[in-house]
N, C-alpha and C positions, 0 to 999 in steps of 0.2 A: 504494500500500500504506500501511497505517496507520503503518508504521515511520517514515516521513518526518515525520509529526506528532510522534511521540514524540521523534525526534531533534531536531526544532525546539525542543521544550520543554527538552531537555537542553542544547542549544547555548546557548539564552538564559540558562539558569541558570548554566552554567559561565562564560559571558562576563562576567556581572555579578559573580559571586563572585570571579573572577580579578582584576577591576579593584580590589578592595579593597586589594591589596598596593601599588598605585601611590601613592595619597595617603599611606599609612602610611610608605612608604619616603622619599618626598619630604619630608614633615613632619619625620620623625625625623632625616633627614640634615641638614636645616637646624638643628634643635635641637642635634644633636651638634657641628656646626661652631661654633655660637655658644657652646655650653657650654665647649668646649676653649679658645676664644679669650677668653671674657669672665668665666667663673665661677671663683671661688676656692673650692675645696672646704672650706677651713678656716672659711668663713663659716657653713657648715651647723651648726657646733657651737653657734651662738648661737640656733638655732631648736629649739624643743621642741614636739612634737605632744601636745596635751592634749585633754581632753574639750571644752574651749572651741573648739579647732580642729575637732574632729569635728562639733560642733554647727553651725558656720557652713558647713562643707563640705556637710553634710546639707541646709541651707537652699539652698545653691547648686544641688544636685540637684533640690530641690523647685521651684525656679524653672524648671528645664527641664521638669518635669512639668506645671507650670501653663502653660507655653508650648505644650506639645503638647495639653493639654486645651482651651486657647483655640482652637487650630487645628481640633480636632474639633468644638467648638461651632459654629464658623464654617461648617464643611463641612455640618453638620446644617441650618444655616439656609439655605445656598445650595442644598442639595439638597431643600429644603422638606420635610424629615423623611423622605425616601425612603430614606436611609441609616440603618442601625442604628448604635449606638455602636461595635460591633465592626467594622463596615465602615469607619467613619470612622477607627478606630485603624489598620486595615490600610493604608488609603490614605495616611495621614499618615506612618507609619513607612516605607513603601516609597518615598514621595515624598522623604523626608529622605535615605534611602539613595541614591536616584538623584542627588540634589543633591550628596551627599558624594563621589560617584565621577565627577562631571562638572565641567568648568571652571566657575568662579563666573559667568562671563559667559553661560554657557548654562543652567546650573541643571538641575533635573529636571522642568521644566514640560512638555516634550514627552512624556516617559514618563508623567507624572502623568495625562495624558488617557487613556492606555492603562489605567492602574490604575482610574481612575474609571469608565471604560467597562465594564471587566470586572466591576466591582461592581454593574452593572445599569443605568446610565444610557445613553441613546443617545449616539452619537459626537458629534453636534452639541451636545447638552445638556452632555456631558462637557467639550467644548471651551469652552463658555460658562462653566461653573462654574470651571474651571481659570483661564480668563482673568479672571474676576471675582476669584478668589482672588489672583492675581498683581497685579491692579489695586489691591486693598486693601492688599497688602503694600507696594507701591511708593508708594502714597498716604501711608502712614505715614511713610516716609522723606521724601517731598516736603514734608510739613507739619511734621514734627518738626525737620528740619535747620535751617531758618531760625528757628524758635522757639528752639531751644537756642543757635543762633548769637547771637541777640539777648540771651538770658539770661546766658550765660557769657562772651560777647564773642568775637570772632574771634581776638584776640591770644592768649587763653587756649587756644583750640582748636588754633592752628597755630604756637605758639611753640617747638615741639620742633625741635631741631637748628638753631636760628637763633642766629647769633653776636650778641654784645652790640653794640648800635647798629644792627643790621640790622632792617628792617621784618619783622614777624611774618607779615603777610598779603601774600604776594608769590608770583609764579609761579616765583621762585627757590627757594621752599619746596616740597620734594618732596611733602609731605603735602597741602598745599593743591592742588597740581597733580593728584594722584590723586583727591582729593575732588571737584574741579570736573568732571573727566571722568566719574566715577561718577554724580554727581548729574545731570549733563546727560543721560546715557544713561537714567537712571531717569525723568527728567522727560519726555523724548520718548516713552518707553514708555507712561507714564501717559496722555499725550495720545492716542497711537495707540489704545490699548485703550478709553479712554473714548469716542473717536470711533466705534469699531467696535461697542461694546456699547450706547451710549445715543443716538448721533446717526445714523450711517449704516452699518449692518451690511452693506449691499450693497456699499458702497465697500471695506470690509475683505475681503469675499468676492472682489471683483475683484482686490485686491492679492494675495491668496493664490493665485488662479488664475494671475496674471501671474508670480509667483515660481515656481510649479510648472510653468512652461513650460520651465524649464531642463532640459537633456538628462538629467542624472543623477537627476532626481527626477520626470521627466515621467510616468512610469508610475503615479504616485499622484495625477495631476491630476484624474482622474474622482472619486476618493475625496474630494479637496478640494472638488470641486463639491458633492458630497453634504453634506460638513461645513459648507460655507458656507451651503447652503440651510437646514440644521438650525439653524445659528447665527443666521440671520435670524429664524426663528420663536421661538427661545429668547430672543433679544434683545428681541422684542416683549413677552415675559413679564417680563423684568427691568425694562424701561422702565416697566411698569405697577406695579411694586412701590412701596410707600409709603416715605416717608422713614424711618419707624420700622424697616422691614426692613433698610435699608442702615445705619442707625445701630447696630442690633444686630450686624450683620456686622462693622462697623468697630470696635465696642467689643471684640469678641472678638479682632480683629487687634491692637488697641491693647494689650490685656492680654498677648497672646502675646509680642509683640516687647519690650514693657517688661519683662516677667519675664525674658526672655533677657538683656537688657542689665544686669540686676542681678546676674547670675551672678558677674561679675568682682568687683564690690563685696564680695560675701559671701566669695569666695575670698581676697581680700586681708585681710578682717577675721579670717579664720581664723589668720593668721600675723603680721600687722602692725597697728600703730596707723595708721588711715587717716583723712585729712581730704579734703574736697572731693568728696563722693560725686556731686553733680550734674555736676561737671566730668568725673569718671570715666565716668559714664553717657553724657554728651554725646560724649566721645571714642570710646566704643565704637560709637555710632551712626555717627560719621564713619568709623571704621575699617571697618565693614561696607560703607559706600558705596565706600571705597577698594578693598575686596576684589573688587568687580565687575570690575575691570580685570585680575584675576589669571587667567592662562591654565592654572593647575594645577588638578587635581581638588579641589573643595571649598576652594580657596584654600590648599592645603597648601604649607608653606614660606613663602609670602608672608604668610599670617596670623600665623605664629609670629614672623616677622621684624618685621612692623609692630607687633604687640603689644609686643614687647620694647623697641621704640624709642618708640612713641607713648604707651604707658602707663608707661614707665620712670620718670617723675617721681614716681609714687606708690609705688614699690617700692624698698627699700634696694638700693644699688649691688651688683650681682653676682647678684641674685635674679630679674631680669626674665625671663631666658630660661627659668628653671625654672618660674616662674609661667605663662609662655606655654604650656608643655607641660601643666601642671596644668589650665589653662583648656580646652585642646583635649581633654584626657582626659574632661572633664565635658560639654562642649558639642558635641563633634564625633565622636570615636571610638565612643561608644556606638551611634550610628546606623549605623555601618559594620557592627558585629557583630550588632545586632538585625536589620538588613536581610539580612545574609548567612544568618541562621537562618530568617527569614520567607519570603524570596523563593522558594526551591525548593519549599517546602510550598505556598505560595500559588499558584505557577504550576502545580504538579501538580494542585491542586484545581480550578483554573479550566479547564485544558485537558482534564482528565478529564470534567468536566461537559459541556464542549462536545462531546466525542466521543460521550458517551452521548446527547446531544440529537440528534446526527447519525445515530445508529443507528436 
């Protein structure tokens, strides 16, 4: 009966919308804990909210808009113009929503394939586009981290929480430890995806089929066989693309992530006199690498904690936790609420079209 399909749509919708509450609770719980322990409410008397503050907060939001526009441009490039701007917007917003409600180590990549596929690309081509997108994202980190490490020096990046006379770069430094783990995972991921997309897609297909021999996911093994076959054909297309094609895609990636990392700089300018903008930018990049090891949805809790510690040098004493909350309000929570509004409508539209096509 068609009731089952309707119920499936409703269950998927309720499941994802319900998950919004978990990252919000985790993030706010950590903030409340840190606020009551570290913040002196009397300090707020010295902060005044002016038109100057409103201007820089608006610029911070503009950076997030530029970030999403860059993602949309990249998706248009990778889909070779098959996606309209509206479709690109849908995919990016829903992708960010999925990333926000899943652990940072997992991200929303798996669900993104579903979103891209539902917008009209084959499952294999969707897989290839999402893999290429993830590859470009991680490539940005892989290239920028050593560059910024050289520009601002390792001591400036990892001197947080280090006692006087102690080496700044050491495995006894917790921030360096998290960064090394995160960077290593990203580096291995880039190698694997690059191998699958540009060198040996058949090898990646074999790996997928081997993984899907596991009992609890074996029922999808045939689907993975089809996906791997489509991936091989799509990989041939990607390998034939010119250097200009990949440069344009990476340029969109570069502007997206760079705009996102300037958000904190502008938020700090809204309230304080700030120096060392390049170092702030560099620490944000390292902070995102650290967040890869977070098991919580969207890095909730962990992100607020690391922000207050890792960027505390640039914020007057007592305000770091508050700025961590403001940062998340600008760069994280909007995707939760946008996704919660979009997802039910998007699912309803896609499933209703599918039912009409089956009639």
